[in-house]
N, C-alpha and C positions, 0 to 999 in steps of 0.2 A: 273715900276720902284720900287725897294725895298725902303721902308721908314725906317729910323732909328728906331729900336725897343728897348724898355727898357725890360730887363729881367723880365718876369712875370711867375708865377706859380699858378695854380688853383688846389685846392684839397678840400675835405670835411673838415669842421672845427672840432675843438676839441669837441665842444658841441654835434655835431651830432654823433661823435664816442662814446662819453660817454653815450648818450641816447640809441643808438643801443646796446652798451655793457650791459647797465642796463636791457634792455628788454630781451636780450639773457639770462642773468643770472636768471632773473625772470621766464622765461619759464622753464629752467632746474629746478629751485627751486620748481615750482608748480608740475612738474613731480615727483620729489623726495618726495614731500609731499603726493601726491596721492598714490604712492607706499607704503609709510609708514603708511597710514591711518589705514589699517586693523590691523597692529601691535600695533599702538598707542591706538586703541579703543578696543583691545582684539581680540581674534580669531573670525573671521567673517565666518560663515558657509553658507552664502547666495551666491551661485555661480553666480547668475545674477548680484548682486551688485559688487562682485569682478571683474567680467568680464567688467562691465561698468567702474569701476575705472581704471582697467588695460588698457582698450582701450583709455580712456581719457589721461592717462599718456603717452601712445605711441604717441598720437596726439601732446601732448605738447612737447615731445622730438623731433618730426618731425619739429614743428615750431622752436624749439631751434636750430636744425641743419640749417634750412633755415636762421635764424637770424645770426648764426655764419658765414655762407658763405657770407651773406650780409655785415657783419662787415669786413670780409677780403677784399671784393671788395671795400668798402668805404676807408679802410686804404691804399690800394695799388693804387687806382686810382689817377692819376696826369696828368695834361696837362700844358705844358709850352712853352714859346717862348723866344728866345734870339735874338741877332742881325742877325743871319743867319739861325737858325734852328727852326722847330717845333718839340718838343719832348714830348712824352706821354707814360704812362703805363695805359692801359684801358682794361676792360673786352672784350674778343673777342667772346666767346661762353661758353656754360656750358654743362656738362655731368651729367644727372639727375639734381642735384642742385649744383654741384661743379663747381665754376667759373674757367675759364681759361683766361689767360691774354696775351696780346701782347705788344711789345714795338715798338713805332713809332719814327723814327728819319728821318725827311724829311727836306731837305734844302728849305727855303722859296722861293728861285729862281725857284724851280721845282713845285710850286703850280700854277695851271692854274685858278682855281676857288675855292671859299669857299661857300658852299651851306648849307642851312638849310631848313627843311620842317616840317610840322605837320603831324604826323602819327596817323591814327585811327585804332584801333584793338579791338577785342573782348576778354574779359576775364570773364570766368564763365557766358557767355551769355550777358554780359553787355558791352556797348561801352565805351572805354576809349581813351584818347589822350596822345600823348607824342611829345616832340620836339626833332628833331634829327639833328645832325651836321656831315658833311663830307667835305672832300676836294678832288678835282680832280687834278691829277698831269699833267704835260706837256706831259707825255707819254700816257695819257688817262685813267690811273688807278684811280678808286674811292677808297678812304680810309675812312671808317666810323670811326668817332672819339668818340662820346658819345651821349646818349639820356637821356632825362629827362621825366619821366612820370608825367603828370599833376596831381596836388593834394597837400595836406598839407605837404608831406614829404620834407625833406631838399633836395635841388637840387644844382647842379653846375650852375653858371650863363652863360648858353650857348650863349645868345645874346652877352654878354660882351666878351666871349671867341672868338666867331665868328668875331666880329668887330675888336678885337685886332689882330687876325691872318690875316684877310683881309687887315687891315691897314699896318701891317708889310710887307705883300707881295705886297703892292701897288695896291690894288683893292678894290671893294666893295663886300658885301655879296649878293649872289643870293638867292632869296626866291623861293623855288621850290613848293610852294603851299601845299595843303592838299591831302593826299592819303590814301587809304585803304591798310593795310599791314598785313601779317601773321607773320612777323619776331618777334622773342621773346622779345627782349629788356630787358631781365632779367639782373639785376645788372647794367643797363646802357649800355648794348651792343648796338652798332649801326651797322646797315646793311651797307655793302659795295657794295650792288647791288640795285640801285634805278631804277628798271625796271617798277614800277607801274606808271600808268598815273595819273596826278593830277585831282582831282574832279573839276567839275564846281562850281561856287560860290554858287548856290542854294543847291547843294548836300553837299558842305562843311559846309554851315550854318546849315543844318539839323543834320549833324554829330556832330557839336559842341554843339548844343542844347541837343542832346541825351547824350553826354558826361557830360554836366552840370547836367542833371537829375541823372546820375549815381553818380556823386560827392555828390549831394544833398541827395540821398538815403543812401549813405555811412554815411553822417553826422547824418541823422535821426536814423539809426541803432546804431551808436555809442552812441548817446544821450539816446536811449532806453536802451542799455546795462547799461549805467551809472545810469539811473533812477532805473532800476530793482535791481542793486546792492545796491543802496541807500535804497530802500524799503525793501530789504531782510535783 
């Protein structure tokens, strides 16, 4: 039975957009500064130094593009429910780094189940975790909604969203456990094909511990960079 639903919409907040926008501008600013250094310091005839400065500038521009596309995804992403419908604009896939989006408009009466799971994946050889949300229709089609990578970055409240959708559709959320996956998940993309088998509890615990070590390593490296900059 459908439950009366209050219109609700979830999207990334203004502070997140401003922060990502600032980082994006900073990346491009550093790239411009690096390109300008030889001219600001006079003619530099050292080809090795010029090559290193140019390569670093290219890397910074690359990061700038990535942050730009991430900002576009953050601005466009939206998930909402009203009395009868689930509606959303979410990332569907990406070409190189360019995100593509899809619009979801699904009657709540056609939702058979609301499911979430924890996904383990490797990035640069390190184990990471993300939470993923999907719905299954009465016709048996799975529709990936969104995914949050675990970490300090701003996230959408997937647990809250899942509970709200399930409540509006007159059901409870199904926990699909923890799985290994190769799906990208970039910009919050969520897979619509959950064919992976859930890990047993022992394996899932090992994966979570490994992901915790990855997060701790990231924090240590970040603190090290800050310390080196302070000493420099």
